[in-house]
C-alpha angles and dihedrals in degrees: 000000000000115000126221094256092056090048091050092050091048091049090051089050092053092046089053092047089051092090120087090209094054090046089053092051091050091050090052092047092048088068097048146331110278140189122241090250091053091048089052090050096047097041099040090225120129120258098252091052093048090049091049092051092045090052090053091048091048093048091059093044099250096121136026129208133216128187113234108181107301094343132080114221120205128204136174110270094203127028090206087076091056088056093048091051093045091049091049091051091048090050092048090051094055115099114259114218090223095043112140094014115120118219 
């Protein structure tokens, strides 16, 4: 049986994953560890926004950061998250039978 603390942590994880921008950063980091400047380049987001999302991801333990000279390099802390994101993207890409039908 799942306890309340696990449910609360899972809910926090899903709230964090509820942002398209954060999902994009996680997809990029699933492939390799990247600097903030590289994440800005690849995502097309501005640097303050990338940094804000990375701080959120770090606060919930999804990414870790390491200083390498003048740059900070981020990596996924837990590969389970990469699987959750990949599964969600696969699910989203599947055709919905009601797609395009207004309620």
